[in-house]
C-alpha positions, 0 to 999 in steps of 0.5 A: 800895422793898423790892420793887425790891431783891428783884426785880432784873428790874424795874430798868432798864439804861441803855446809853450809845453814846459816839460811833458811826461818823458823829457828829463833833466839828464837830457836837458837841465832846463826841464822844470820839475818843481813848482818853483821851476815851472813858475820861473819858466812860465814867467820867462815864456810869457815875457818872451811872447807865449800866451799859453803854457801846457803842464805835465806836473812832476814829482820831485820826490820821485825823481821828477816823474810826471804825476797825477797828484792833485796837490803837486799839480795845484802847487805847480799851477799856483806858482805859475799864476803867481809869477805869470798871472796873465798866462793861460793854463793848459792841463794835460789829460794824458799825464803819463803812460801809467795813470788811470783814466780817472786820474787823467781827467781829475785835474780838469774836474778839480781845477777847471782850466781854460784849456786841456788836451784831449787825445783823439785815438789809441796808437803806438806811442814810442821813441825811436831812431828814425835813421836806423828804424829802431825803437829806443823806448816804449816798444810795447806802449799803447796810448789808450784813447778809446771812444768811451774815454774820449767821450767821457773826457769831453763830457767833463771838459764841457761841464768844467767849461774847459776848451778841448785842445784836440791832439791830432797825431794822424788821420784816424784821430781827425776822423774820430773827432769829426765823427763825434762832433756830429753828436749834439752837445759833445763839443763846444763850437768852434773846435780847436785842433792841435796837429802833432807831428813826428811821434813814433806811431803817428805821422811825420810833418810834411806840407802835404800832411798838414794840408790834408788835415786842414782840408778836413778841419771844419770851417771856423775851427782854430788850429795849431801845430807842434812837432818832435825835435826838428819837426817843431821848427818845420811845422811852426814855420808852415803854421806861421805862413798859413794862418795857424798857431804854434806850440814849442817847448821842451816837452817836444824838443830839447834843442834850439834850431841851431841844435844847441841845447835850449836854455829853456822853452822860452828860447823856443818861444822867442824863435816862434815870435820871430817866425810870426814876425817874418810871416807878417803876423803879430803875437796875441796874449791875454784876453786877445789870445783867449778870444782867438781860441774862443775860451769860455773860462778866463782862468783856472779855479784853485779855490777847491 
């Protein structure tokens, strides 16, 4: 026990992605839409062991669609911080498939969160039936992240002292980041990667795919995993055993490991905490999690 207390780097950080841009209440009623629902869910996640909540704010008046509206985002974050003051805010810089680049990065520029997602390559991004090989949603969707977009977002994140969470969907995104990292001052070191598995258009989870990404990861960089549907659990178990960190949440998976609908992201957080313990690791929250992820900012700036 003493070795964990004296070595915070061995502890595991759990992130909870509360809603995403696509998951809907008709799929799982626990998906938060309103600022109050986000606040309640963040509190439950923090109490279950999460250090970080990842936010795609929703517009209730528009049926719960993901929104770039700064007032709604501010109200959502304010409610979260009121109910879970120590939780770390991670804002999306993707938001949804229909917003402009300016709208995507504006919440980072306005609120200066400690963490924000930085998507790393342009790709097909769809929902499909993997058994039948059929695209169910977004067959024409291209998730656009050109080099100019990535560099522009990175510039604004550095100015805001926001840590980029580099979302890696495939090897192309990883090599893009390694390439741009050669530019002096592009990214604050050490880097932080999140390996995303199971998106239709990206790579699925396997120990081999994770191992290849870890082979490419710069020394000292931190890393976490998330996965779509069951791959959330597969990737999380591997990360716990291999020294990484875990993201769970209804953005990626509406069910628990037993296939029942999750009552909230907090149930998946509780699972991740148990997996961490089974791997001989404790969880980190608050200042300890901020230190592990090398965050420059303590909190969001809601004064503006």
